[in-house]
C-alpha positions as CSV (number, residue, x, y, z in Angstrom):
1,M,11.0,26.1,-31.1
2,K,7.5,25.0,-29.5
3,L,4.8,23.6,-31.9
4,I,1.5,24.2,-30.6
5,I,-1.2,22.0,-32.3
6,S,-5.1,22.6,-32.5
7,S,-7.3,19.9,-33.1
8,V,-10.3,22.3,-33.5
9,S,-8.5,24.9,-36.0
10,G,-9.8,23.0,-38.9
11,E,-6.2,23.2,-40.5
12,P,-4.6,19.8,-41.0
13,I,-2.0,18.9,-38.2
14,Y,0.9,18.3,-40.8
15,E,-0.2,21.8,-42.3
16,Q,0.1,23.3,-38.7
17,I,3.6,21.8,-38.4
18,K,4.8,23.0,-41.7
19,R,3.4,26.8,-41.1
20,Q,4.9,26.8,-37.6
21,I,8.3,25.9,-38.9
22,R,8.2,28.0,-41.7
23,E,7.4,31.0,-39.6
24,A,10.2,30.0,-37.4
25,V,12.9,29.9,-40.3
26,L,11.3,33.3,-41.4
27,S,11.5,34.8,-38.2
28,G,15.3,33.6,-37.6
29,E,14.2,31.3,-34.7
30,L,15.6,28.4,-36.7
31,K,18.7,29.0,-38.2
32,S,20.4,27.4,-41.7
33,G,21.7,23.9,-40.6
34,E,20.0,23.7,-37.3
35,A,18.5,20.2,-36.6
36,L,14.6,19.8,-36.1
37,P,13.3,17.3,-33.5
38,S,13.5,13.8,-35.0
39,L,10.2,12.4,-36.3
40,R,9.5,10.1,-33.5
41,K,10.4,12.7,-30.9
42,L,8.1,15.6,-32.2
43,A,5.2,12.8,-33.0
44,R,5.6,11.7,-29.3
45,E,5.6,15.3,-28.0
46,L,2.6,16.3,-30.0
47,R,0.9,13.1,-29.5
48,I,0.4,12.5,-33.3
49,S,1.2,9.9,-35.9
50,V,4.8,9.7,-37.2
51,L,3.2,9.6,-40.6
52,T,1.9,13.1,-39.9
53,V,5.2,14.6,-39.0
54,T,6.9,12.6,-42.0
55,R,4.5,14.2,-44.3
56,A,5.1,17.6,-43.0
57,Y,8.9,17.1,-43.0
58,N,8.8,15.5,-46.5
59,E,6.7,18.6,-48.0
60,L,9.1,21.2,-46.3
61,A,12.0,19.3,-47.9
62,D,10.0,19.4,-51.4
63,E,9.8,23.1,-50.7
64,G,13.6,23.4,-50.0
65,I,12.9,24.5,-46.4
66,I,14.7,21.5,-45.0
67,V,16.6,18.8,-45.9
68,N,16.3,15.2,-44.9
69,V,19.3,13.5,-44.3
70,Q,19.1,9.6,-44.0
71,G,20.4,8.1,-40.7
72,K,21.2,11.7,-39.4
73,G,17.7,13.7,-39.1
74,S,16.1,16.8,-40.7
75,F,17.9,20.1,-40.9
76,V,17.0,23.7,-42.0
77,A,18.5,24.0,-45.5
78,E,20.8,26.9,-46.1
79,K,19.3,30.0,-47.4
80,S,15.9,28.4,-46.8
81,D,14.7,31.9,-45.3
82,E,15.8,33.7,-48.7
83,R,13.9,31.0,-50.8
84,M,10.6,31.5,-48.8
85,K,11.1,35.4,-48.8
86,K,11.2,35.1,-52.7
87,K,8.4,32.8,-53.0
88,L,6.2,35.0,-50.9
89,A,7.2,38.0,-53.0
90,G,6.2,36.2,-56.2
91,Q,3.0,35.2,-54.5
92,V,2.4,39.2,-53.5
93,R,3.1,40.0,-57.4
94,N,0.5,37.7,-58.5
95,A,-2.2,38.7,-55.9
96,L,-1.4,42.6,-56.9
97,R,-1.7,41.9,-60.4
98,Q,-5.2,40.6,-59.9
99,V,-6.2,43.4,-57.6
100,G,-4.8,45.6,-60.3
101,V,-7.3,44.0,-63.0
102,A,-10.1,44.1,-60.5
103,A,-9.4,47.9,-59.4
104,K,-9.3,48.9,-63.3
105,A,-12.7,46.9,-63.7
106,A,-14.1,48.8,-61.0
107,D,-12.8,52.0,-62.1
108,I,-11.1,52.5,-58.8
109,P,-8.5,55.2,-59.1
110,L,-4.9,54.2,-58.2
111,I,-4.6,56.7,-55.4
112,D,-7.7,55.0,-54.1
113,L,-6.2,51.6,-54.5
114,M,-3.0,52.7,-53.0
115,D,-5.0,54.0,-49.7
116,M,-6.8,50.6,-49.5
117,L,-3.7,48.7,-49.9
118,E,-1.9,50.9,-47.1
119,T,-5.2,50.2,-44.9
120,E,-4.9,46.5,-45.4
121,Y,-1.0,46.3,-44.9
122,K,-1.5,48.2,-41.5
123,K,-4.2,45.7,-40.4
124,A,-2.2,42.7,-41.4
125,K,-0.3,40.8,-38.7
């Protein structure tokens, strides 16, 4: 796993680390039980503070994506990819609920809404 940090993106560095690790788990690049780089090693490689890496790892652990084992390191949690997919599905459901309400308020027929959804889905990366 190669993390790339941008100092001009406007996204906090710890968020960039979290996002890239989440993407690696979702894509299968990182497998359950696989060790992450140590805090110090990753901080040294990225030339950032250990505290920044610690924050990213702790927040990923709070989300259940990784587990921190004192004295051993940080590892990808079992079934973390399933947890993330369920969480993302919930976010999509909430967003679609809001879209449905807005579409009804704007008198957009369901068939037109489905066309709009299909267009946006195809545009998504």
